[in-house]
N, C-alpha and C positions, 0 to 999 in steps of 0.2 A: 504494499499500500504506499503510494507516494505521500510525502509530507505536504500537507496543504498549509501554506503560509499566508499571513495577512496581506502580503504584497500581491499574491496570486488572486486572492479574493477581490482586492481593490481593482486590479487589472481587468478582471472579468466584469466587475460592475461597470467600469468605464466603457467596455466594449458593448455591453448589453443593456445598461441602465436598469438591470434587475436589482432586487433587494439583496442586502448583504448575506442574509441567511440562505436565500435561493441560490446565490452564487456559491456559497460554501458547500451547500448540499450537491450542487451540480458537479463541482470539482471532485468531491468524494466519490460520487457515482461514476465519474469518468476517470478516476485514478490519477487526477491531476493534469489530464490532457485538455489544454486550453481550447482547441478547436472543437473537440467533442463536447466540451462543457458548453460552448457557445450553441452548438447545434441542439444540445439537450434543453437549454433554456428557450431556444426558438420553438422547439416542439411543445414545450410547456406553455409558451406564449400563445401558440395556436389553440391550444386546449382551453386556455383562459378566454381567448377571444370568442371561442365558440359559445361559452357561457353568456357572453354579452350580446350574442347575435340577435336575440329577440328584443333588445333595447333599441328604441327608434334613434336614428341618426339623421336629423333634419337640419342641424347646423353645418358649418363648414365654410367652404369657399369655392367660388367659380374662378378659374384661372385662364388666361390666354397667354400664348407665347407666339410672337410673330418675328420671323427673321427672313428678310428678302421676300421671295415669292411663296414661302411656305408658312402656314400658321395652324396652331392647335388651340382647341378650347376643351376644357375638361372640369368636372365637378367632383370633389372629394368631400364626403360628409363626416361629421362627427356628432357627438350628442349635445355638447353645450357650446354656447357662444364664448364662454370663458376659455375653452379648449381651443376653439377656431382661431383666437387671437394670440395664442401662446407661441413661443419660439419653436417648441418641439413639433407641433403640428405644421407650422409654417415652413419649417426646414424640411419636414418630410414631404410636403407638397412640392416644394422646389426640387428636391431630389427626385421625386417621381416624374415631375414635369421635364427635367433635363433628359431623363431616360426616354420618355415618350417622344420628345422633340427630335432626338437623335435616331429614333426608329423610323420605320416605314408604315407604322400602324395607321389605318384609316377608319377602322370601326372600333366599337366598344370591345368586342371579343378580342380583336387583335391587340388592343391596348392592354387589356388585362393579362395577356401572355407575353408582353414585352419583358425581356431579361433585365433583371436589376439585382446586383449583389448576390449573384449565384442562384437566384430563384426567379419567380415572375412577379409582376406588379401585384397581381391579385393576392399571392401568397405572402409577399413582403408586407403588404398593408395589414393583413391579418396578423402577422407576427408582431407588428408595431402596436397593435391594440393593447398588449400587456404593458409595454413600456410607457405608453401615453395614458392608459388607464380608461379608455373609452372605446366603444364600438365605432368603427369606421367603415365607410363604403366608398368604393369608386363607382359613381352612379352614371356618369354621362362622358362621352368623348366625341369630338368632331375634328376633322382636319380639311383644310382647303390648300391645294397647290395650284398656283397660277401657271397657265400655259399662254404664252403671248404677252401682250402689254396690258397693264392694269395695276391692281394693287390688292393685297390682303390687309385688311384694316380691323383692329379690335378696339373694344371699349369695355371697361369694367366700371360698374356703378355701385355705389354704396359699399365700397370696401370688399367687393366680391359677392354681393347678394344677387347681382345680375350681371351676366357677361354676354357680349355680342362679338361674333366673328363674321366679317363680310368679305365677299369676293366680288370685285367689280372689274370689268374689262373695258378697254378703249382701243383705238385704232393705231396709235403711234406712241413712241416713248416720251415725246415732249409733252403730250397730254398727261401721262402718268406721273411725270415729274412736276407738274405745275401745282402751284399753291391752290388754285381754284378747284382742281380735281381732288386733291387731298382733303381740302376743307369740306367739299361736298360729301366725300366718303365718310368722314368723321361725323358730319351732321346727320347722315343716314343712320349710322350706328347709334347715335344718341336718340333718334327717332324710334328705332327698333327697340331699344331699351325701355323707352317711355310707353310706347303704344302696343307692343307685343303682337305684331302681325303673325298670321299662321303660315303665310306663304309669300313669295315674291309677287305672283299675280294669280288670276283666276285659273290659268292652265295648270298651275302646280298645286292648287288647293285640293286637299284630300277629298275624293268623291264621296266617301262614306260620310264625311263631316257635312258636305253639302246636302246630301240626300236626307240626313237626320234633321238638319235645320229646316229644310223644305217641308218635312213631315210635321215639324213642330208648328211652323208658320201656318200650314193648312188647317191643323187642328185648332189653332187659335182663331183663325178666320171663321171656321164652322161654329165654334163656341160663341162667337160674336154675332152669329146669325146671318152671316153672309151666304147668299144662295150659291149652290154648287156651280151654277152657269157662270158666275163672276170670278170664280177662283182662278181659272186659267188666265184671266186678264190682270188679276192682282198679284199672283205669285211671281211673275218676272220682275216686278218692281221690288218685291221682297228679296229676290235673288241679287239684284243690283245693290241693294242696301247691305246685304251680307258681304258682297265683294268689297264694298267701300270700307266696311268695318274690318274685314279679315285679311285683306290683300295689301301688302306694302305699297305697291305702286298706285293703288286706288285711294289710299289714305291721305287725309289732309296733313301737310307737313307740320309737325308739331311746333316749329319755330315761326311759321308763317302759314296759317290755315287758309290764306287766300289762294295757295297753290297746292297741288297734289305732290307726292313724291315723284311720280312719273314726270310731272311738269318741271320739278326741280332738276331732275337729272337731264331732261331734254334741254332746258335752258343752259345748264353748264356745258352741255355738249356743243350747243349752238355758239356760245361764247368762245369756246376753244376750237371750233371748226372741226369737231370730231364726233363720232357716235360712241356713247357711253352705255354700257349695259350692266345692271345689277344682276349678277349670275345666281348667287345663292347667299344665304345667311343662316347662321345658328344663333339662337337666343336661349341661353340657360338661365333659369331662375332657380335659386337655391332651394332645394327640397321639394320642387314641383314635378 
């Protein structure tokens, strides 16, 4: 049996942030082998994390990382606002973010399987639950990579309560580099954060959502006593109102309601002598 010294216990505590008695027990169980003791504590950490798994994790942070023509957005949750503002949690988010940005992950499933510190993001986050003391979840992930001219732009609102990642394209490099284009893109991300559109335009709006809303509108009209013969005339107007409420390009621009977002984009393109297109966006709201 190897001698377990106080220095060994201290070293293991620094490596794992586990309690002194847990570290001593791990070293005894592993006959003083530091690497095995770290593995032992990680395994115990996973077990502890599993006990926390039924506790809700609705706090946390939405984070974006944009470098050049590539950007990611992701959400990691914890249980309390106190934890979400702490250095341990923030450092963990930054560490995971760096691994994700360096990867080729495009989907949530791929992100969870990105390699980090000899394991995967999903397993590493579970291991860290014991050290931080709260249940944590990797809830959402998105990535945009620009092909051609344009920009990937992000915006974080309320310290990470809401995050937006936007992909916009244009015809030439001069447009993409212009202050007017970058200002417009930033304004659109602010608008998305504030107004929560569901899609870029009507063509990309979820058909199931549209069908459900039409059924609700029809039921409301019938309840109001509108005759069946008039429904076909009234429902198209209801649909247009739905598009105006739910589609980014149809919404009134939050900073100037006299123009729609579509008009804002068109005006900026006209000013720069180019065609600008809002290709896609992600809007993550913490816990939603």
